[in-house]
C-alpha positions in Angstrom: -3.2 -16.5 -16.2 -3.2 -12.7 -16.7 -0.1 -10.7 -15.8 -1.8 -9.4 -12.7 -2.5 -13.0 -11.6 1.1 -14.0 -12.3 2.4 -11.1 -10.2 -0.1 -11.7 -7.4 1.0 -15.4 -7.3 4.7 -14.3 -7.2 4.1 -11.9 -4.3 2.1 -14.6 -2.4 4.9 -17.1 -2.8 7.5 -14.9 -1.0 8.0 -12.4 1.8 9.7 -9.1 2.5 13.0 -8.8 4.2 15.1 -5.8 5.1 18.9 -5.8 4.8 21.2 -2.9 5.6 18.1 -0.7 5.8 16.9 -1.6 2.3 13.7 -3.5 1.8 13.6 -6.4 -0.5 11.6 -9.6 -1.4 12.7 -13.2 -1.1 11.4 -16.5 -2.4 12.3 -19.5 -0.1 11.5 -23.1 -0.9 12.5 -26.2 0.9 13.0 -27.4 4.5 14.5 -24.8 6.8 17.3 -27.1 7.9 18.2 -28.2 4.3 21.4 -26.9 2.7 20.6 -23.4 1.4 21.2 -22.5 -2.2 21.1 -18.7 -2.9 20.3 -17.9 -6.5 21.4 -14.5 -7.7 19.7 -12.9 -10.7 21.0 -10.4 -13.2 19.4 -7.7 -15.5 16.8 -7.0 -16.6 15.5 -9.6 -14.2 14.7 -10.4 -10.5 14.0 -13.3 -8.2 11.0 -14.1 -10.5 13.4 -15.7 -13.0 14.1 -18.5 -10.5 10.5 -19.2 -9.6 10.6 -22.7 -11.3 14.2 -23.5 -10.2 13.5 -23.2 -6.4 10.9 -25.9 -6.2 13.2 -28.2 -8.2 15.9 -27.6 -5.7 13.5 -28.4 -2.8 12.6 -31.7 -4.5 16.3 -32.6 -4.4 16.5 -32.0 -0.7 18.0 -28.4 -0.9 16.6 -25.1 0.2 16.3 -22.8 -2.7 16.4 -19.1 -2.0 16.3 -16.1 -4.4 16.0 -12.4 -3.4 15.7 -9.2 -5.4 18.7 -7.0 -5.6 18.1 -3.4 -4.8 16.7 -1.5 -7.8 15.1 -4.5 -9.4 12.0 -6.7 -8.9 10.0 -6.0 -5.7 13.1 -4.5 -3.9 13.3 -0.8 -2.9 15.0 1.6 -5.3 16.8 4.2 -3.1 18.2 7.0 -5.1 21.4 7.2 -3.0 22.2 3.5 -3.1 25.5 2.2 -4.5 24.4 0.2 -7.5 27.9 -0.9 -8.5 28.8 -4.6 -8.3 30.7 -3.7 -5.2 27.7 -2.1 -3.6 25.3 -4.8 -4.6 27.7 -7.5 -3.3 28.0 -5.7 0.0 24.2 -5.5 0.3 23.9 -9.2 -0.6 26.2 -10.2 2.3 23.8 -8.2 4.5 20.9 -10.1 3.0 22.5 -13.4 4.0 22.8 -12.0 7.5 19.1 -10.9 7.5 18.0 -14.4 6.4 20.2 -16.1 9.0 22.2 -17.9 6.5 25.7 -19.0 7.5 27.2 -21.1 4.7 25.5 -21.3 1.3 25.8 -22.6 -2.2 25.6 -19.9 -4.8 24.0 -19.9 -8.3 24.9 -16.8 -10.3 23.6 -15.5 -13.6 24.4 -12.5 -15.7 25.6 -9.7 -13.5 24.6 -11.9 -10.5 28.0 -13.4 -11.3 30.1 -10.4 -10.3 27.7 -9.8 -7.3 28.2 -13.4 -6.2 31.9 -13.2 -6.7 31.9 -10.1 -4.4 30.2 -12.2 -1.7 32.8 -15.0 -2.1 35.7 -12.6 -2.0 34.4 -10.7 1.1 33.2 -13.7 3.0 35.0 -16.8 1.5 34.1 -19.1 4.4 30.4 -18.6 3.8 30.3 -19.9 0.2 30.3 -23.7 -0.2 30.1 -23.9 -4.0 29.3 -21.7 -7.0 27.4 -22.6 -10.1 27.8 -20.2 -13.0 25.0 -19.7 -15.5 25.7 -17.5 -18.5 27.6 -14.8 -16.6 30.7 -12.6 -16.8 34.1 -13.2 -15.3 36.6 -11.3 -17.6 34.7 -8.1 -16.9 37.4 -5.8 -18.2 36.8 -7.1 -21.8 33.0 -7.3 -21.4 31.0 -5.6 -24.1 27.2 -5.2 -23.5 25.1 -6.8 -26.3 23.7 -4.3 -28.7 20.2 -4.3 -27.2 21.6 -3.5 -23.7 24.3 -1.0 -24.5 21.9 2.0 -24.9 20.8 1.5 -21.2 24.3 2.5 -20.0 24.1 6.0 -21.4 22.1 8.7 -19.6 20.0 10.3 -22.3 20.0 7.4 -24.7 19.2 5.0 -21.8 16.0 6.8 -20.9 14.9 7.0 -24.6 15.7 3.3 -25.1 13.8 2.3 -21.9 10.8 4.3 -23.1 10.8 2.1 -26.3 11.5 -1.1 -24.4 8.6 -0.6 -21.9 6.1 -1.1 -24.7 5.1 -4.7 -24.1 5.3 -5.9 -27.7 8.9 -4.5 -27.9 10.0 -6.1 -24.6 8.4 -9.4 -25.6 10.3 -9.4 -28.9 13.6 -8.6 -27.2 13.2 -11.2 -24.5 12.1 -13.9 -26.9 14.9 -13.1 -29.2 17.7 -13.3 -26.7 16.1 -14.6 -23.5 14.0 -17.7 -23.7 11.9 -19.9 -25.9 8.2 -19.8 -27.0 7.0 -22.0 -24.1 7.3 -19.2 -21.6 3.8 -17.7 -21.3 3.3 -14.1 -22.5 1.9 -13.2 -19.1 5.2 -14.2 -17.6 7.2 -12.2 -20.1 5.0 -9.2 -19.3 5.6 -9.8 -15.6 9.3 -9.4 -16.1 8.6 -6.0 -17.6 6.3 -4.9 -14.8 8.9 -6.0 -12.2 11.6 -4.1 -14.1 9.7 -0.8 -14.3 7.6 -0.5 -11.1 7.2 2.8 -9.3 10.4 4.5 -10.6 9.8 3.5 -14.3 13.1 1.6 -14.3 15.4 4.5 -13.3 17.3 2.3 -10.7 17.8 -0.3 -13.4 19.5 2.4 -15.5 21.7 3.3 -12.6 22.8 -0.3 -12.3 23.6 -0.4 -16.1 25.8 2.7 -15.7 27.6 1.3 -12.7 29.4 -1.8 -14.2 32.9 -2.0 -12.9 34.8 -3.3 -15.9 38.3 -3.1 -14.5 41.3 -5.4 -14.6 41.3 -5.4 -10.7 37.8 -6.8 -10.7 38.6 -9.4 -13.2 41.6 -10.6 -11.1 39.4 -10.6 -8.0 36.8 -12.8 -9.7 39.3 -15.1 -11.2 40.9 -15.6 -7.8 37.5 -16.5 -6.4 36.9 -19.2 -9.1 40.4 -20.5 -9.3 41.3 -20.7 -5.7 40.2 -24.3 -5.2 38.5 -23.3 -2.0 35.2 -24.7 -3.1 33.6 -26.7 -6.0 32.8 -24.5 -9.0 30.6 -25.6 -11.9 29.2 -24.3 -15.1 26.0 -24.6 -17.0 25.5 -22.5 -20.2 22.7 -21.9 -22.6 24.3 -22.7 -25.9 21.9 -20.5 -27.9 22.8 -17.4 -25.8 23.7 -14.5 -28.2 24.1 -12.0 -25.3 26.8 -13.9 -23.5 27.9 -16.4 -26.1 29.5 -19.7 -25.1 32.5 -19.4 -27.4 33.7 -16.2 -25.6 32.1 -15.8 -22.1 31.6 -19.5 -21.5 35.2 -20.2 -22.4 36.4 -17.4 -20.2 34.4 -18.8 -17.3 35.8 -22.3 -17.9 39.4 -21.0 -17.9 38.9 -19.0 -14.7 37.3 -22.0 -13.0 40.0 -24.3 -14.3 37.5 -26.8 -15.7 37.9 -29.0 -18.8 34.6 -28.3 -20.5 31.3 -26.3 -20.3 28.1 -28.3 -19.8 25.3 -26.9 -21.9 21.6 -26.9 -22.5 20.0 -25.8 -25.7 18.7 -22.6 -24.1 19.1 -18.9 -24.6 20.2 -16.3 -22.0 17.6 -17.0 -19.3 18.1 -20.8 -19.2 16.3 -20.8 -15.8 13.1 -20.2 -17.7 13.3 -23.2 -20.0 15.5 -25.6 -18.1 14.8 -25.3 -14.4 15.2 -29.0 -13.7 18.6 -29.1 -15.4 19.8 -26.1 -13.4 18.6 -27.7 -10.1 20.3 -31.0 -11.1 23.6 -29.2 -11.7 23.4 -27.5 -8.3 22.6 -30.8 -6.6 25.6 -32.5 -8.3 27.9 -29.6 -7.3 26.6 -29.6 -3.7 27.2 -33.3 -3.5 30.9 -32.7 -4.0 
């Protein structure tokens, strides 16, 4: 398939929603009355990263749902939106309302972790379980990997994005840190097209400049994971050099008060190479 065909298939597989006045896009697989599993993406990604996970969840009797956060994917990119984790989390709660979802299981990845923790902190009764995939909990000590740090600076961020929007450069970055050789090139290019879209990635840069790396947020997120109010699980890509297991995986394990960190031999976007394993981990957690 060409990248245009991949993107057309992606659009055809989902639908538009509007939450809190902001238009977005959602993928929804499974029986309407099945237990809903909301999968939250990070950067530089969108609901597209869960395209293979959601059918696997449906095969396990669950309803897999993934929506685009504002500023990414097929969602709107309003200039005056609050792109902090607080703002994205607040919007995500509105998205649950727009989708008519009462209680959900969460799957969180990358900065989708802080966004999901914001949901659980604001509406604890609505979250039945949380599965963490290569994400951030100890946000006050978080350091962006070298290839993402430039995006957090105004002038340098635009220059680095200009370089990264060249397909061969983006492919190299994503295959180095993101996923293995089995992901088709057209799919890699689709990630880039979904990142840039009509604003050439400016909303993405706003997100990158809005990380809330404070002690207060760390305590808020650790309270969500360590409260014992719901089952919490981990699944980590052991070859992730962006959020390495030995640091970020261990921090997540300690916050969740778990004995170990289950792994797959994947890189940062383990959803791309191990969708069945992700779905199996969700199913096992939901069964608790």
